[in-house]
C-alpha positions as CSV (number, residue, x, y, z in Angstrom):
1,M,-55.2,-71.3,-4.6
2,L,-51.5,-71.9,-5.3
3,N,-49.2,-72.4,-2.4
4,L,-46.3,-70.1,-3.4
5,D,-43.4,-68.7,-1.5
6,S,-42.9,-64.9,-1.2
7,R,-40.3,-64.8,-4.0
8,S,-42.6,-66.5,-6.5
9,K,-45.5,-64.3,-5.5
10,S,-43.3,-61.3,-6.1
11,K,-42.3,-62.5,-9.6
12,L,-45.9,-63.2,-10.5
13,L,-46.9,-59.7,-9.3
14,W,-44.2,-58.1,-11.5
15,I,-45.2,-60.1,-14.5
16,G,-48.9,-59.2,-13.9
17,T,-47.9,-55.5,-13.5
18,L,-46.1,-55.6,-16.8
19,L,-48.7,-57.4,-18.8
20,T,-51.8,-55.7,-17.5
21,P,-51.6,-52.6,-19.8
22,A,-51.1,-54.7,-22.9
23,I,-54.0,-57.0,-22.0
24,A,-56.2,-54.0,-21.3
25,V,-55.4,-52.5,-24.7
26,Q,-56.2,-55.7,-26.5
27,I,-59.6,-56.0,-24.7
28,V,-60.6,-52.5,-25.6
29,R,-59.4,-53.0,-29.2
30,F,-61.6,-56.2,-29.4
31,M,-64.6,-54.5,-27.9
32,I,-64.4,-51.4,-30.1
33,G,-63.3,-53.3,-33.2
34,G,-60.3,-51.3,-34.3
35,G,-57.0,-52.5,-35.5
36,P,-54.4,-52.2,-38.3
37,A,-56.8,-53.8,-40.9
38,D,-59.4,-51.2,-40.3
39,A,-57.0,-48.2,-40.7
40,S,-57.6,-46.0,-43.7
41,A,-54.8,-45.2,-46.1
42,A,-53.1,-41.9,-45.6
43,T,-53.5,-39.2,-48.3
44,T,-50.7,-37.0,-49.3
45,P,-51.4,-33.3,-48.9
46,A,-50.6,-30.9,-51.6
47,P,-47.1,-29.5,-51.1
48,L,-46.9,-25.9,-49.7
49,P,-45.5,-23.5,-52.2
50,I,-42.1,-22.1,-51.3
51,T,-42.1,-18.4,-51.6
52,A,-39.3,-15.9,-51.2
53,A,-41.5,-13.3,-49.4
54,A,-39.8,-12.0,-46.3
55,P,-41.4,-10.2,-43.3
56,E,-41.1,-6.4,-43.2
57,N,-38.6,-6.3,-40.3
58,A,-36.3,-9.1,-41.7
59,R,-32.6,-8.5,-42.1
60,P,-31.3,-8.9,-45.7
61,L,-30.0,-12.3,-46.6
62,S,-26.3,-13.1,-46.8
63,T,-24.9,-14.3,-50.1
64,A,-24.9,-17.9,-49.0
65,Q,-28.5,-17.7,-47.7
66,A,-29.6,-16.1,-51.0
67,K,-28.0,-19.0,-53.0
68,A,-29.7,-21.5,-50.7
69,V,-33.1,-19.8,-51.2
70,G,-32.5,-19.7,-55.0
71,W,-31.7,-23.4,-55.0
72,L,-34.8,-24.3,-53.0
73,L,-37.0,-22.2,-55.4
74,S,-35.4,-23.9,-58.4
75,R,-36.2,-27.4,-57.2
76,K,-39.2,-29.2,-58.7
77,Q,-42.3,-29.6,-56.5
78,T,-43.3,-33.2,-55.7
79,L,-46.7,-34.3,-54.6
80,G,-45.5,-36.2,-51.6
81,L,-42.8,-36.2,-49.1
82,R,-40.0,-38.7,-49.7
83,S,-36.7,-39.6,-48.1
84,P,-33.8,-37.6,-49.4
85,M,-31.9,-40.9,-49.6
86,D,-34.5,-42.2,-52.2
87,Y,-33.2,-40.8,-55.6
88,P,-31.4,-37.8,-54.0
89,D,-31.4,-34.6,-56.0
90,A,-28.1,-33.2,-57.2
91,L,-26.7,-30.7,-54.7
92,P,-25.2,-27.4,-55.9
93,E,-21.5,-27.2,-56.1
94,P,-19.9,-25.2,-53.3
95,S,-18.6,-21.9,-54.5
96,A,-15.7,-21.7,-52.0
97,E,-13.7,-24.2,-50.1
98,P,-14.6,-24.3,-46.4
99,P,-11.8,-22.9,-44.1
100,P,-9.6,-25.6,-42.6
101,Q,-10.6,-26.3,-39.0
102,E,-8.0,-26.1,-36.4
103,R,-7.9,-29.1,-34.0
104,P,-7.0,-28.3,-30.4
105,A,-3.7,-29.8,-29.3
106,P,-4.1,-32.9,-27.1
107,P,-3.4,-32.5,-23.4
108,V,0.3,-33.1,-22.6
109,A,1.7,-34.2,-19.3
110,T,4.7,-32.2,-18.0
111,A,7.1,-33.8,-15.6
112,S,8.9,-32.0,-12.8
113,G,11.5,-33.7,-10.7
114,P,14.4,-36.0,-11.6
115,S,15.2,-36.3,-15.2
116,R,15.1,-40.1,-15.1
117,A,11.4,-40.3,-16.0
118,P,10.1,-43.6,-17.4
119,G,9.5,-43.0,-21.1
120,S,6.9,-40.5,-22.2
121,L,3.9,-40.5,-19.9
122,T,0.8,-38.5,-21.0
123,I,-2.2,-37.9,-18.8
124,T,-5.2,-38.3,-21.1
125,A,-7.9,-37.9,-18.4
126,L,-8.6,-37.6,-14.7
127,M,-11.8,-38.6,-12.9
128,S,-12.6,-37.9,-9.3
129,G,-14.1,-40.6,-7.1
130,G,-15.8,-40.3,-3.7
131,S,-12.4,-40.0,-2.0
132,P,-8.9,-39.3,-3.2
133,D,-8.1,-43.0,-3.2
134,D,-11.1,-43.7,-5.5
135,S,-9.9,-41.3,-8.2
136,I,-8.9,-42.7,-11.6
137,V,-6.3,-41.4,-14.0
138,S,-5.8,-42.3,-17.7
139,I,-2.1,-42.4,-18.6
140,N,-1.4,-43.1,-22.2
141,H,-5.0,-44.2,-22.6
142,K,-4.9,-46.8,-19.8
143,L,-6.8,-46.5,-16.5
144,Y,-5.0,-46.6,-13.2
145,H,-5.8,-46.2,-9.5
146,V,-3.6,-45.1,-6.6
147,G,-1.0,-47.9,-6.0
148,D,-1.1,-49.3,-9.5
149,E,2.1,-49.9,-11.4
150,I,2.3,-47.8,-14.6
151,V,5.6,-49.2,-16.0
152,P,7.9,-51.6,-14.2
153,H,8.9,-50.2,-10.8
154,W,6.9,-47.0,-11.2
155,K,3.7,-46.7,-9.1
156,I,1.1,-44.1,-8.6
157,L,1.3,-42.4,-5.1
158,G,-1.5,-40.0,-5.4
159,I,-4.1,-38.4,-7.8
160,D,-5.1,-34.8,-7.2
161,V,-8.0,-34.1,-9.5
162,P,-8.6,-30.4,-8.5
163,S,-5.0,-29.5,-9.3
164,R,-4.8,-31.9,-12.3
165,T,-1.7,-33.7,-11.0
166,V,-0.6,-37.2,-10.5
167,T,2.4,-38.2,-8.3
168,I,4.3,-41.4,-9.2
169,S,7.3,-43.0,-7.4
170,G,10.2,-44.8,-8.8
171,P,12.4,-47.7,-7.8
172,E,15.0,-45.6,-5.9
173,G,12.5,-43.6,-4.0
174,Q,12.4,-40.7,-6.4
175,S,9.0,-39.1,-7.2
176,I,7.7,-37.3,-10.2
177,E,4.6,-35.1,-10.5
178,L,2.8,-35.3,-13.8
179,S,0.3,-32.5,-14.6
180,L,-2.4,-32.3,-17.2
181,A,-1.7,-29.4,-19.4
182,I,-4.8,-27.8,-20.9
183,A,-4.5,-26.7,-24.5
184,E,-5.5,-23.1,-24.9
185,N,-7.2,-22.0,-28.1
């Protein structure tokens, strides 16, 4: 028997635990005689016909749904399934342009206090930690903790995640409270 220390025994036990299922599958495969070489080729089933019959209690189709069903019925039936990326069929032209989507306004920080604020500071995210000192704030897409210097001579005094505010202090003792403004739709 090998004279191994406990760490080596533990490593060997983990390796054995990981390899045992693979070895067992190979033994069973050898005994039964199965494998990739013995597999039969798959046959392609006949495609199911697409019908436009609807159940009795179905709601009438909208114009867009009726066009989609018409397009599906007009497509040629193939004998097998294939990837749509392999010789893709031409898609029908859209009849109307989709409405422009409105993007919500990004969160904006508002400053209250002395007007000598350092540049434009925008709170982009707040994340709570286990304690108030472990919280993290993202200002202008950079991460900061309590006590970190944002810009020269301006440090973070506190991060209050529930009220979405961050207090920073300046070189002359002034403090500014930045708040995360939530965009309303």
